[in-house]
C-alpha positions as CSV (number, residue, x, y, z in Angstrom):
1,M,-12.3,-16.4,23.2
2,E,-13.4,-13.7,25.5
3,N,-15.9,-12.2,22.5
4,K,-18.0,-15.4,22.2
5,T,-21.0,-15.6,23.2
6,L,-21.7,-17.5,26.7
7,K,-23.7,-20.4,24.7
8,E,-20.5,-20.6,22.4
9,F,-18.0,-20.3,25.4
10,T,-20.2,-23.4,27.4
11,E,-20.6,-25.4,24.6
12,L,-16.6,-25.0,23.8
13,S,-15.9,-25.6,27.5
14,A,-17.6,-29.0,27.3
15,S,-16.5,-30.2,24.2
16,K,-13.0,-31.9,24.1
17,D,-11.5,-29.3,22.8
18,P,-8.5,-28.6,25.7
19,V,-9.3,-24.4,25.6
20,P,-11.5,-23.1,27.9
21,G,-10.6,-25.3,30.2
22,G,-10.7,-24.9,34.3
23,G,-8.0,-21.5,33.8
24,G,-10.5,-19.7,31.0
25,V,-13.3,-20.7,33.3
26,S,-11.7,-19.6,36.2
27,A,-10.8,-16.6,34.9
28,L,-14.8,-15.9,33.5
29,V,-16.0,-16.7,36.9
30,G,-13.4,-13.8,38.3
31,S,-15.2,-12.0,36.3
32,L,-18.6,-12.5,37.0
33,A,-17.5,-12.3,41.3
34,A,-15.7,-8.7,39.8
35,S,-19.3,-7.6,37.9
36,L,-21.3,-8.6,41.1
37,G,-19.3,-6.5,43.3
38,E,-19.1,-3.7,40.4
39,M,-22.9,-3.6,40.8
40,V,-23.3,-3.5,44.6
41,T,-21.0,0.0,44.4
42,N,-23.6,1.4,41.3
43,L,-26.4,0.4,43.7
44,T,-25.0,2.3,47.0
45,I,-23.5,5.1,45.0
46,G,-25.8,8.5,45.3
47,K,-28.3,7.3,48.3
48,K,-28.3,9.2,51.0
49,K,-27.7,7.0,53.5
50,Y,-23.8,5.9,52.2
51,L,-22.7,9.9,50.8
52,E,-19.9,9.2,53.2
53,Y,-18.6,6.5,51.3
54,T,-19.0,8.3,48.0
55,V,-15.4,8.4,47.3
56,E,-14.3,5.2,48.5
57,L,-17.4,3.6,46.4
58,E,-16.0,5.3,43.1
59,D,-12.6,4.0,43.3
60,T,-13.6,0.8,44.2
61,R,-16.3,0.8,41.2
62,K,-13.3,1.7,39.1
63,E,-10.8,-1.1,40.5
64,L,-13.4,-3.5,40.4
65,D,-14.0,-2.5,36.2
66,L,-10.9,-3.0,35.7
67,L,-10.6,-6.6,37.7
68,R,-13.2,-7.9,35.5
69,S,-11.6,-6.8,32.3
70,N,-8.6,-8.0,32.9
71,L,-10.0,-11.3,33.8
72,L,-11.2,-11.5,30.9
73,D,-8.3,-10.7,29.1
74,C,-6.9,-13.9,31.3
75,I,-9.2,-16.0,29.0
76,N,-7.2,-15.7,26.0
77,K,-3.7,-15.8,28.0
78,D,-4.7,-18.6,29.3
79,A,-5.8,-20.1,25.6
80,E,-2.4,-18.5,24.5
81,A,-0.1,-20.4,27.1
82,F,-1.9,-24.0,26.5
83,E,-0.9,-23.6,22.7
84,P,3.1,-23.9,23.1
85,L,2.5,-26.5,25.3
86,A,0.5,-28.7,23.5
87,A,3.5,-28.1,20.6
88,A,5.8,-29.4,23.7
89,Y,4.4,-32.4,24.3
90,A,3.6,-33.7,20.7
91,L,7.3,-33.2,20.6
92,P,9.6,-36.8,20.8
93,K,11.0,-36.5,23.9
94,D,14.8,-37.5,22.0
95,T,14.2,-34.1,20.4
96,E,17.1,-31.0,21.1
97,G,16.1,-28.7,23.5
98,Y,13.4,-30.6,24.7
99,Q,13.5,-30.4,28.5
100,E,14.1,-26.8,28.6
101,T,11.6,-25.8,25.9
102,M,9.1,-28.1,28.3
103,E,10.4,-26.0,31.8
104,Q,9.6,-22.5,29.6
105,C,6.2,-24.0,28.6
106,L,5.0,-25.6,31.6
107,R,6.4,-22.3,33.9
108,T,4.4,-19.9,31.3
109,A,1.6,-21.9,31.7
110,T,1.3,-21.4,35.3
111,D,1.5,-17.3,35.0
112,S,-2.1,-17.1,33.6
113,P,-3.8,-19.2,36.7
114,F,-1.5,-17.3,39.2
115,L,-2.6,-13.9,38.1
116,I,-6.1,-15.0,38.0
117,L,-5.6,-16.1,41.8
118,K,-4.1,-12.7,43.0
119,Y,-7.2,-10.9,40.9
120,A,-9.4,-13.2,43.1
121,T,-7.4,-12.2,46.3
122,R,-8.4,-8.7,45.3
123,I,-12.2,-8.8,44.8
124,I,-12.3,-11.1,47.9
125,E,-10.5,-7.7,49.7
126,L,-12.8,-5.4,48.1
127,D,-16.0,-7.4,48.9
128,E,-15.3,-7.3,52.9
129,R,-15.5,-3.9,52.6
130,L,-18.5,-3.7,50.2
131,A,-20.4,-6.3,52.6
132,V,-20.2,-3.0,55.2
133,I,-20.5,-0.4,53.2
134,G,-22.8,-1.5,50.4
135,S,-26.1,-1.0,49.9
136,K,-28.3,-3.5,52.0
137,I,-30.0,-4.1,49.1
138,A,-27.3,-5.7,47.4
139,V,-25.6,-7.6,50.4
140,S,-26.3,-10.6,48.7
141,D,-25.0,-9.9,45.4
142,A,-21.4,-9.3,48.0
143,A,-22.0,-12.4,49.1
144,T,-22.5,-14.1,45.7
145,S,-19.5,-12.2,44.6
146,V,-17.2,-13.5,47.2
147,M,-18.3,-17.2,47.1
148,L,-17.6,-16.7,43.3
149,A,-14.2,-15.4,44.3
150,H,-13.5,-18.0,46.7
151,G,-14.1,-20.8,44.0
152,V,-11.6,-18.9,41.6
153,L,-8.9,-19.2,44.4
154,Y,-9.0,-23.2,43.7
155,G,-9.6,-23.3,40.5
156,A,-6.7,-21.0,40.0
157,Y,-4.6,-23.0,42.4
158,V,-4.9,-26.6,40.8
159,N,-4.1,-25.0,37.5
160,I,-0.8,-24.1,39.2
161,L,0.1,-27.2,40.3
162,V,-1.1,-29.3,37.0
163,N,1.9,-27.3,35.7
164,T,4.5,-27.6,38.3
165,S,4.1,-31.2,39.2
166,L,5.7,-31.6,35.8
167,M,8.6,-29.4,36.4
168,K,12.0,-30.8,36.6
169,D,13.1,-27.5,38.4
170,R,11.6,-28.4,41.6
171,D,12.8,-25.3,43.5
172,Y,11.4,-23.1,41.2
173,A,8.2,-25.1,41.2
174,E,8.1,-25.3,44.8
175,K,8.5,-21.7,45.1
176,R,5.3,-20.7,43.0
177,N,3.3,-23.7,44.5
178,D,4.1,-21.7,48.4
179,E,3.1,-18.3,46.8
180,A,0.0,-19.9,45.6
181,V,-1.0,-22.2,48.7
182,K,0.0,-18.9,51.0
183,L,-2.7,-16.7,49.5
184,L,-5.2,-19.8,48.8
185,D,-4.9,-20.5,52.3
186,E,-5.3,-16.7,53.9
187,Y,-8.0,-15.3,51.3
188,S,-10.4,-18.7,51.4
189,V,-10.6,-18.5,54.8
190,M,-11.2,-14.4,54.5
191,A,-13.6,-15.2,51.8
192,L,-16.2,-17.9,54.0
193,N,-15.9,-15.5,57.2
194,I,-17.5,-12.5,54.7
195,Y,-20.1,-14.9,53.6
196,D,-20.7,-16.5,56.9
197,D,-21.0,-13.0,58.6
198,I,-23.3,-11.9,55.8
199,C,-25.5,-14.6,55.9
200,K,-25.8,-14.1,59.9
201,R,-26.9,-10.4,59.1
202,L,-29.6,-11.9,56.9
203,T,-30.9,-14.5,59.3
204,D,-30.5,-12.6,62.7
């Protein structure tokens, strides 16, 4: 899936095919958020004004490069998790072991969006620092990155909910929901604060 052209990917997303759906698209957007943050580091490293931050910027660049790659991997992971879930939906409900199979498939289907959510929180943390130590000519890219990651938080979160809402094991479902909403609440506010701060600096 990740090797498709942008045209092919968006055509598939627009079609009746269930993948790439919200999870896969969130992963792609997260990868783009990481790539913009990485660009900020590349536009900053080596500039005299920012030499004191060279090591930190290089470490950040490496981490964002890994996040970009991992999020692209999540496009496939999300698609792969949907296949057994779709097969489980197609089973007659009186099939032996139906509920156990469905529960396991639903749990697996939450793994990828939860991972996407966690990756997005890390991008936001890195963008917060890049907004301070990154080149001023790239500050708008840091702002764009953080708001893309902000959107990913919500896309990933709702793709967790759509699966946990169907679980019979409500203890497991509520634990996963609680973990996700805690991250959503904290990092959505952080992302907006970073964005607002950058905009304020650009308009003062």
